[in-house]
Backbone bond lengths (Angstrom), bond angles and torsions (degrees), N, CA, C in turn:
res aa  C-N    CA-C-N  psi(-1)  N-CA   C-N-CA  omega(-1)  CA-C   N-CA-C  phi
1 X - - - 1.439 - - 1.523 108.79 -
2 X 1.277 117.56 121.92 1.454 122.76 178.33 1.519 109.38 -92.79
3 X 1.330 115.38 152.09 1.454 120.86 177.96 1.523 109.35 -144.30
4 X 1.282 116.59 169.77 1.456 122.23 -179.95 1.519 108.59 -116.72
5 X 1.330 116.20 137.51 1.460 120.04 175.32 1.524 108.44 -124.55
6 X 1.307 115.75 150.75 1.455 120.46 178.57 1.521 109.10 -98.14
7 X 1.327 115.84 135.42 1.461 121.70 173.69 1.529 107.54 -137.62
8 X 1.316 115.52 153.64 1.459 119.87 176.22 1.524 109.56 -68.45
9 X 1.316 115.98 159.77 1.464 120.98 -178.09 1.523 112.27 -60.01
10 X 1.342 117.38 -36.41 1.463 119.70 179.43 1.528 111.33 -65.86
11 X 1.332 116.98 -34.77 1.468 120.64 177.14 1.522 109.61 -68.77
12 X 1.314 116.97 -39.78 1.462 121.20 177.84 1.533 110.45 -61.75
13 X 1.325 116.74 -41.41 1.470 120.19 177.79 1.527 110.82 -62.81
14 X 1.346 116.54 -41.26 1.465 120.54 177.47 1.532 110.71 -62.56
15 X 1.330 116.21 -43.56 1.462 120.23 178.23 1.530 110.98 -62.79
16 X 1.326 116.66 -39.74 1.470 120.43 176.50 1.528 111.05 -60.20
17 X 1.339 116.05 -46.04 1.467 119.77 -179.46 1.524 110.72 -63.36
18 X 1.328 116.71 -44.24 1.467 120.30 179.44 1.525 111.07 -64.09
19 X 1.304 116.66 -39.28 1.467 121.49 179.30 1.533 110.16 -59.14
20 X 1.331 116.20 -43.68 1.469 120.13 177.91 1.518 111.56 -68.67
21 X 1.351 117.27 -44.77 1.465 121.58 -179.10 1.521 111.83 -62.10
22 X 1.318 116.84 -41.02 1.460 121.84 -176.91 1.521 112.33 -82.94
23 X 1.312 116.65 -15.49 1.457 119.84 -179.04 1.515 112.99 71.07
24 X 1.320 115.86 30.08 1.463 119.72 179.39 1.517 110.28 -89.59
25 X 1.321 115.56 163.06 1.466 120.96 -177.61 1.515 113.49 -95.64
26 X 1.332 116.56 -16.06 1.463 118.31 -176.06 1.522 110.60 -146.73
27 X 1.333 114.62 163.27 1.461 120.08 175.66 1.526 109.91 -66.37
28 X 1.308 115.88 -32.56 1.466 119.83 179.54 1.524 111.01 -59.43
29 X 1.331 117.06 -42.45 1.461 119.93 178.12 1.520 111.17 -62.94
30 X 1.334 116.24 -41.03 1.468 120.42 178.31 1.523 109.92 -60.97
31 X 1.313 116.45 -47.55 1.466 120.81 -178.31 1.522 110.75 -63.93
32 X 1.337 117.35 -40.62 1.472 119.85 178.13 1.526 111.35 -61.53
33 X 1.331 117.49 -42.50 1.468 121.50 178.83 1.525 110.25 -64.12
34 X 1.329 116.57 -44.13 1.463 120.27 178.74 1.525 111.50 -61.96
35 X 1.321 117.15 -41.83 1.468 120.66 178.35 1.527 111.38 -64.94
36 X 1.315 116.45 -42.46 1.465 120.73 179.52 1.524 110.39 -62.04
37 X 1.340 116.70 -44.35 1.458 120.69 179.67 1.523 112.02 -67.63
38 X 1.314 117.26 -33.30 1.462 120.95 179.50 1.527 111.44 -67.75
39 X 1.327 116.98 -28.19 1.461 121.14 -178.62 1.523 112.97 -82.98
40 X 1.343 116.63 -17.95 1.459 119.94 -179.38 1.519 110.07 -73.40
41 X 1.325 115.69 147.13 1.447 121.29 174.86 1.522 107.75 -78.31
42 X 1.314 116.32 118.42 1.454 120.82 -177.79 1.519 110.59 -73.18
43 X 1.323 116.75 150.30 1.454 122.17 179.82 1.532 111.03 -56.96
44 X 1.320 118.11 -33.78 1.451 121.26 -179.84 1.522 112.40 -65.24
45 X 1.318 117.79 -19.16 1.456 120.44 178.85 1.524 112.44 -76.84
46 X 1.327 116.99 -6.75 1.454 119.99 178.70 1.522 111.81 -85.15
47 X 1.307 117.97 -0.55 1.454 121.80 176.69 1.509 112.34 101.31
48 X 1.313 114.53 167.11 1.456 120.10 -177.63 1.517 112.41 -95.47
49 X 1.317 117.33 -6.99 1.463 121.42 -179.29 1.529 110.23 -122.67
50 X 1.330 117.90 74.01 1.460 120.19 -174.67 1.528 113.80 -65.17
51 X 1.338 118.28 -21.27 1.475 120.70 -178.95 1.525 112.59 -91.71
52 X 1.312 116.98 3.89 1.452 121.44 179.31 1.522 109.57 -66.10
53 X 1.333 115.56 137.00 1.466 119.84 -179.95 1.525 110.29 -66.43
54 X 1.314 115.78 155.32 1.449 122.00 179.26 1.517 110.42 -61.78
55 X 1.321 116.31 136.01 1.456 121.79 -179.67 1.512 110.27 -74.90
56 X 1.339 114.97 132.16 1.472 120.51 175.23 1.512 108.12 -128.03
57 X 1.289 116.55 127.16 1.460 121.54 -179.06 1.526 109.64 -77.57
58 X 1.339 115.73 136.66 1.460 120.44 176.40 1.521 109.14 -78.54
59 X 1.299 115.23 143.46 1.463 119.83 175.06 1.516 107.29 -84.39
60 X 1.321 117.27 119.12 1.451 121.96 -178.30 1.514 107.75 -118.68
61 X 1.343 113.94 128.35 1.460 118.67 175.76 1.505 107.95 -89.36
62 X 1.301 117.39 103.76 1.471 121.55 -175.02 1.503 113.31 -84.44
63 X 1.311 118.41 -3.04 1.452 120.67 -176.49 1.515 112.73 -113.21
64 X 1.318 117.77 32.45 1.473 121.02 176.79 1.491 112.00 -77.16
């Protein structure tokens, strides 16, 4: 089922540029790629200290 969506002219220009850069044949392909990439966990989400040791919580007896 095909549908129509409205976008501002500046968004259309961006989609045109991405379509050419990505070598896709349609706006749908561009949007699918953008959605797929948006769902991926980015490397930056793994933190800024990748060599940091694993955190282990200390057992504290609070009722001494």
